[in-house]
C-alpha angles and dihedrals in degrees: 000000000000124000094257091055092051091051090051092052092046091052091047090051092051090051092052091048091050092048091048094050092044093048093048091048092048091048093049093042097048107025104036108013114177128179093228093168096059111014141053118273093253095061109099118194097184091106091056093053091041089056093043094054091045088056092048092049101041113020107114093229106036091169088076091061103098110183095215092051089048089055094046089048091051092050091047091051091049091052094044090053087072090067091224112130091201097055103079144156116233120201115219090266093049091044090055090053091049092054089049089054092053089053088061102239126090142130119258140080101300104243129131109222133192142160130268121179090345091306124118107236139176109255092185140337106227120240115277095359130131089256092059094043090051089057101252114158137197109274096028111143117228107214098171137015105206101311096337119102113222096218109130096355119129125246090250092051088052090050090051092051094047095043118085147136122304113272097027124111134236125191118214123193103214135186124196123190093239093052125090094218139004121279131212113233120191115205129188111223120231143169106287118218114156122191110232095230149338133202138194141170117261107205118212132168087255095053144279125319124198109228113199121185115191110196098185140344094247128160091272097046096091094056092040090052092048090055091048092047092053089051092047091050090056094043128088091253117117098171132052139210113199110201113202097161115137090006105138094193133244134186119017090211090059094051088046091051094048090047087058089068091059103035136064115255115281095015109140116261099181141339121229111214114196095183125217090087091292119152113272121233122226122208112205135196115259103168132115096270089224095145100035095106095050115107104245141193123188126210119211137168141167089293094059105103145156111345090019091058090046092055095042092045095051094047091051094046097041101036106017091244112173120238116216128193130032136336114287124241101258102232098151106144132109121232125198118202114222115190114215130212099263099046095272122115147201123228103204127188103230102167147001127239122241125191116240087265091058097254118149116238102186113099089349106068128188120296112219117242088222114032116212120166126211116219133199087248090056091051093045091051092044092243124149111194091169092060091042091055091047091054091047093053094043094053088058094053 
């Protein structure tokens, strides 16, 4: 065979090899696509790509199909299929807003929101914010945000709709159990900066009581509480009321640190239950115990959530402290934030909190030992029957 014939055969062989490799790749990619880099072998993504290309080929306005939004939508749908309102996907934009929230300063109305039985609800209006001034209360159901109904939207989507620049207005359609019909509430957004706590002396004929109201377990709450505790120790107060009403929570480490002022060293603060027969993790008090001998009453309501429930639960289980007010929210799960490669993130529920006595907090909440409800009439007349009852009980201790 001459040289030209050999070159022809070699070129033909290369063409066949190319066609074979391309055909195999096409077959694998379009008939039996599997995400081998990030998923088990038995997960087949061919249906996803089949649907994607059908949309690309047949949707009447293909310009609206943005590949990145399609991917984010697919991830969001995957996460929502778990039915857990606290496991969420955050796009880069939403992740940036979340990180701003953690820093403690943002623009909005100042209300922590969550989900209960698929309904967006107010967990707690924060102290001194537009939400509180507008009359929002823990447990209020948000039916609409401006013209958008909240059915089937996520908590983070609701936050995005409510959030906005200082000076702008958002209209919430709200329903409260004691109302006959929903009401529209217009709220002017503002810069939200909430102090972590405040305390004062309540004077009674029987002596002084230190009243501590913790608004949230923010980054500054540990140092703020330390300062308040030093002042209380040098004050005439010998009894304490700890007000955790409308406190939506915050950092576990902060609630653990504050618990250390009231508990003996190594008493359990909370138990982290990872499920699936995994070993549980116990968090224990390691503070200076300076307030552990003070008679104490704790106030809770529907707005007491997360770290608030951890602190209240451990003080009741470990010291027998009475809880006064209304049932807490029941936000007792642990989220881990996983940053993804493009600036988006996943908040994933990895565990549930248990009180030292082994009681589940998530979706259950803490029942008060002494139930006292707060009505609209009480609020309008600036009355606080829950605090009055706490003082009454404390004076008899």
